[in-house]
N, C-alpha and C positions, 0 to 999 in steps of 0.2 A: 938908190940901192947901194949905199956905201958899206953895208954890213954883209954883202954877198961874198962868200968865200968858197973854195972848192968843196969844203965839208957841207955847207948849207945847200949848194947846188945839187949835190949828189945824195941828199937825205932820202929821196924817194927810192934809192937802191937798197936801203937798209931794211932787213926783215922786221915785221911787226908780229907780236904774239897776242892772240885773242883766244881766251879759254883754253890755253895750252897748245893751240895750233899755230904753226909758223906760216905767215903769209909773206911770200917773196914776190914783190912787185916786179913783173917782167917787162912791162911797158908803161911809160909815164902817162900817155894820153893817146886817144884816138886809135886804138882803144886803151882804156885803163884796165889792166889785167893783172891777175895774181895766180901763182901756183901755191897751193896750200898743202902743208906737210904735217903729218903726225910722226914725230921722230924724223927719220930720213926718208920715209915713204910718202910719195905724193898721194893725197886722198881726195883732192878737189881742184877745180879750176874756176876762177871768177873772172867775168868780163863785162865791161860797160862800153857799149858802142851805140851811137845813134839814139841815145836816151833810153836804152834798154839794158838792164843789168840782170845777169843770171849766174847761178852757181851750178856746176855740173860735177858729178862724181863718177869715177875716180879722177877723171881728167877731161880735157877738151874732147867733145863728142860723146861724153857719157850721159848718164841720166840727169836731167835737170831737176834739182831739188828746191830751188828758190828762184823767183823772178820778181823784178820791180821795175818801175819806170821813174827813176829819180829826175830831178831838175837838170842835173848835168847831162851833157850830150855825149862826149867822148872822154869826159873827165868829171869826177864827182865835184860838186860844190863842197867847200870846206865843211859846211854845217851838216852835210848829209852822209859823208864818207863813213864815219864810225858807226852810225846807225845801220847802214846797209851791210857793211862788212860783218858786224856783230850778228845781225839777223841771218845772214847767209851761213855763218859758222854754226849757229844754232840749228839750222836746217840740215847741215852736214852731220852734226852730232846726232840728230834725230834719225837720220837715214841709217847711220852705222849702228846705233843702239837697237833700232827696230830690226835691222838685218840680223844682228847677233841673236836676239831673242826669238826671231822667227826661224832660226836655223838656216839662214840664207848664205852660208859660206863665209861668214865673217872671220877674218884671220885674227889670231891672238896678237896682242901687242898694241892695240889701238887704245 
């Protein structure tokens, strides 16, 4: 691993944008988890531990809007991370869109 630098070692700390949502990885593995933001407001929490992945809104302990059982245990396999993060983001979007249309207290600005 001659190409390892401080920048490559800490890449997991950099946020990722998916469909306009910013995912900030808060733990690298065991569990792999993310805080999800729309602008500066946290709107979801993602966690993978013991082979079970879920997305909760608006944060840890909230309503679960997506669940999956990926191959990774406490860390996604490289081939599955993007798929599950994207599907979880779409479930978060669906939750907030339906909440707004149903008059469920959706705040302006999402």
